[in-house]
C-alpha positions in Angstrom: 133.8 141.4 169.5 130.4 142.9 169.7 128.2 143.3 166.6 128.1 146.8 165.2 125.0 148.0 163.3 125.7 149.8 160.1 126.6 153.5 160.4 123.8 155.7 159.2 123.9 157.5 155.8 121.8 160.2 154.3 118.3 159.1 153.3 118.2 156.3 155.9 114.9 155.8 157.6 114.8 156.1 161.4 111.9 155.8 163.9 110.9 157.6 167.0 108.9 155.3 169.5 107.8 155.7 173.0 108.5 152.7 175.2 107.8 154.3 178.6 106.1 157.6 179.6 103.6 159.4 177.3 104.8 162.1 175.0 103.1 164.4 172.6 104.0 165.3 169.0 105.0 168.9 169.8 107.6 167.5 172.2 109.6 165.8 169.4 109.4 168.8 166.8 113.0 169.8 167.4 114.3 166.2 167.1 112.5 165.7 163.8 114.0 168.9 162.5 117.5 167.9 163.6 117.4 164.4 162.3 116.1 165.7 159.0 119.0 168.2 158.8 121.3 165.2 159.2 119.6 163.9 156.0 117.5 161.2 157.7 113.9 160.3 156.9 112.0 160.2 160.2 109.1 157.9 160.9 107.0 158.8 163.9 105.5 155.8 165.8 101.9 155.5 166.8 102.8 155.5 170.5 103.6 159.2 170.1 100.4 160.9 171.5 98.9 157.7 173.0 98.0 157.8 176.7 97.3 155.2 179.2 97.7 156.8 182.6 101.4 157.8 182.7 102.4 155.5 179.8 102.4 156.1 176.0 99.7 153.5 175.5 99.3 150.2 177.3 102.0 147.5 177.5 100.7 145.8 174.4 100.6 148.8 172.3 104.1 149.9 173.3 105.5 146.4 172.7 103.8 145.9 169.4 105.0 149.4 168.2 108.7 148.8 168.9 108.4 145.2 167.7 107.2 146.6 164.3 110.3 148.8 164.0 112.6 146.0 165.2 111.4 143.8 162.4 111.3 146.5 159.7 114.5 146.1 157.6 114.1 149.6 156.1 114.4 151.2 159.6 118.1 151.7 160.4 117.8 153.2 163.8 115.2 153.4 166.6 115.1 156.5 168.9 113.4 156.0 172.3 111.4 159.2 172.6 111.8 159.7 176.3 112.4 158.1 179.7 110.2 158.0 182.7 109.2 154.4 183.5 107.9 151.5 181.4 110.4 149.9 179.3 111.0 147.0 181.8 107.2 146.1 181.5 107.6 145.2 177.9 111.2 143.9 177.5 110.1 140.3 177.8 107.3 140.7 175.3 109.8 141.5 172.5 111.1 139.1 169.9 114.7 140.1 168.8 115.1 137.4 166.1 114.8 139.6 163.1 116.6 142.4 164.8 119.5 140.0 165.5 119.8 139.1 161.8 119.6 142.8 160.7 120.9 144.9 163.6 120.0 148.6 163.8 120.9 151.3 166.3 118.7 151.7 169.4 119.2 154.9 171.1 118.2 156.2 174.5 119.2 156.7 178.2 117.6 156.7 181.6 114.6 154.2 181.5 115.7 152.7 178.1 118.9 151.4 179.9 116.6 148.3 180.0 116.9 147.9 176.3 120.6 148.8 176.0 121.6 146.3 178.7 119.3 143.5 177.5 120.4 143.8 173.9 124.1 143.6 174.8 123.9 140.7 177.3 121.6 138.6 175.2 122.6 139.4 171.6 126.0 141.2 171.9 124.8 144.0 169.6 125.9 147.7 170.2 123.5 150.3 171.2 123.9 154.0 171.9 123.4 155.8 175.4 122.6 159.3 174.4 120.1 162.2 174.3 116.5 161.4 173.3 114.0 163.3 171.2 112.2 164.6 174.2 115.4 166.4 175.4 116.1 167.9 172.0 114.9 171.6 172.2 116.1 175.1 171.2 118.9 175.0 173.8 120.2 171.4 173.1 119.6 171.6 169.3 123.2 172.1 168.4 124.9 171.1 171.7 127.7 168.7 172.7 125.0 166.1 173.3 123.6 166.2 169.8 127.0 166.5 168.2 128.3 163.4 170.1 125.2 161.5 169.1 125.7 162.2 165.5 129.3 161.1 165.8 128.2 157.8 167.2 125.7 157.2 164.4 127.8 158.4 161.5 131.4 157.8 162.4 133.5 154.7 163.2 135.5 155.9 166.3 135.5 158.7 168.8 138.0 160.0 171.4 136.8 162.1 174.4 139.0 163.9 176.9 137.8 165.2 180.3 139.5 167.0 183.2 140.7 165.1 186.3 138.6 164.8 189.5 139.7 164.4 193.2 137.8 161.1 193.4 139.5 159.6 190.3 141.8 156.5 190.6 144.5 156.4 188.0 145.1 153.5 185.6 144.4 152.1 182.2 141.6 149.7 181.2 140.1 148.1 178.1 136.7 146.3 177.9 133.2 146.4 176.6 131.3 149.4 177.9 128.1 148.7 179.7 125.7 150.5 182.1 123.4 153.4 182.3 121.0 154.7 184.8 121.8 153.3 188.3 118.3 152.8 189.5 117.4 150.9 186.3 120.5 148.7 186.8 119.2 147.9 190.2 115.9 146.8 188.8 117.6 144.5 186.4 119.6 142.5 189.0 119.0 138.8 188.8 117.6 139.0 185.3 118.9 138.0 181.9 119.3 141.6 181.2 122.3 142.1 183.5 124.9 139.4 183.0 128.5 138.9 184.0 130.5 142.1 184.5 134.0 140.6 184.7 136.3 142.6 182.4 133.7 145.2 181.5 133.9 149.0 181.9 130.8 150.1 183.8 129.3 153.6 183.6 126.5 154.8 185.9 124.3 158.0 186.4 121.2 158.9 188.1 118.6 161.7 188.8 116.2 162.7 191.5 117.1 160.0 194.0 117.8 159.9 197.8 121.3 159.6 198.8 120.6 156.6 201.0 119.0 154.9 198.0 122.2 155.4 196.0 124.0 153.7 198.8 121.5 150.9 198.9 122.0 150.3 195.2 125.8 150.4 195.4 125.7 147.9 198.3 123.3 145.6 196.3 125.5 145.8 193.2 128.5 144.9 195.4 126.8 142.0 197.1 125.6 140.6 193.7 129.3 140.6 192.4 128.8 143.3 189.8 131.6 145.6 191.0 134.6 143.5 192.1 135.9 142.2 188.7 135.2 145.3 186.6 137.9 146.5 184.2 137.0 150.2 185.1 134.2 152.4 186.3 133.0 155.7 184.9 130.7 157.8 187.1 128.5 160.2 185.3 126.1 162.9 186.6 124.1 162.4 189.8 121.7 165.2 189.4 119.1 166.7 191.9 120.0 164.3 194.7 117.8 164.4 197.9 118.6 163.9 201.6 116.4 163.1 204.6 115.9 165.3 207.6 118.7 163.4 209.3 121.4 163.8 206.7 123.0 160.6 205.2 126.3 162.5 205.5 127.9 161.7 202.2 127.6 163.0 198.6 126.7 160.7 195.8 130.4 160.6 194.7 131.5 159.9 198.2 129.0 157.0 198.5 130.2 155.5 195.1 133.9 156.0 195.9 133.5 154.3 199.3 131.7 151.3 197.7 134.5 150.6 195.1 137.6 152.0 197.0 138.9 148.5 197.7 139.0 147.5 194.0 142.1 148.1 192.0 140.8 149.4 188.7 140.7 152.9 187.2 137.8 155.1 188.1 136.7 158.4 186.5 134.2 160.7 188.2 132.0 163.6 186.9 132.0 162.5 183.3 129.2 164.3 181.4 126.8 161.3 181.0 123.3 161.4 182.2 120.4 163.9 182.9 122.2 167.1 181.7 120.5 167.6 178.4 122.8 169.7 176.4 126.0 168.1 177.8 124.8 164.4 177.9 127.6 163.0 175.8 126.7 159.9 173.8 128.6 156.6 174.1 128.3 153.3 172.3 127.2 150.5 174.9 128.8 147.2 174.2 131.7 148.5 172.2 135.3 147.7 173.3 136.4 150.9 175.1 139.7 152.2 176.3 139.7 154.2 179.6 142.8 156.1 180.6 142.8 157.9 183.9 145.9 160.1 184.4 146.7 162.6 187.1 145.5 165.5 184.9 143.0 164.1 182.5 140.7 161.2 181.5 140.6 159.8 178.0 137.8 157.5 176.7 138.2 156.0 173.3 135.7 153.9 171.3 
C-alpha cells in the first residue's frame, strides 16, 4: 500500500513553487484566488518572478526553494507552478528525509512528472497529476480540471467514467497508477526515478512532439521492459503532434496501439489527461487504481 498524505482541510497552508520554467506573479493570480476560495492559505515561493534564461532562477535557487517547502511541516501541499523544462536538473539535489516523515501533496503534470515518478518509486508516497497554477485562468477557473483536482485533495476516493474508443482493449485491471508525460518518462529511463512497472497501470500523454519521436519513445520503453508486464495502460491526450515532410504514416494513437498490441492487458485511449487545460482530469499517482474497459465505457476508480 502506498503512503497517502493527509487530505486537505480549510485553513491549511499550501505553497506555489517553480521547479522549471520561469513564471510571473500575474500568471498565478487566478490560482491564488481559487485556492483561497477552497479555504486554503497560499504561500508564494521566491522562485515566482525569478529569471535565469528560461528557468525560474538557477538550479540551486529552485532546489533550495522546493526543499524549504518539503521540510516545512506547516505546508500541506506543494503546487508546481508550471511545466516547461527543468525539474530533472534539480531532482538529485533534493533531500526527501523530512518529506518522508511528514508526507504532503505534490501536484503537477508535464515536466513535474519527474517529481511524481521519483517520489513514488523511491518513497512510495502518493502525488497528484493535475492542472497547475499557470493553467488556471478565467476559462479553467471552474472547470472539470479544477473540480477533479479539488476532489483528489479533499476527498478519499473518486470514480470516473469515459466513453469507449476504437483503440480500446477490453478487460479489468488493478494496480498502482504511475506515469505522466511520455517525453519525461523517456528521459527517466535507466534512473532511480523509473523503477519496475510490473503490475502497474501506466498512463501517458504528450504535447508538441513529432510522431516519429512518439514511436522512438514507445520502442525505447518496450525494449527497456516497461510495457510488457503492465496491469493496464491509459492513453491520454497527444496534442499538437507534428509530422515530417515525408509522413510517418500513423497517428499517435496508432503508434501506441501498435507498440502494445501484443500485450494482453486492458488499454483505454483518449482519456482526458494532459495538455487540455480545462479538461485535464486529476489523478492520484501511486494509488491502487481499478481500470475497467468495457465495450461501451471505461471506468477508472481510485
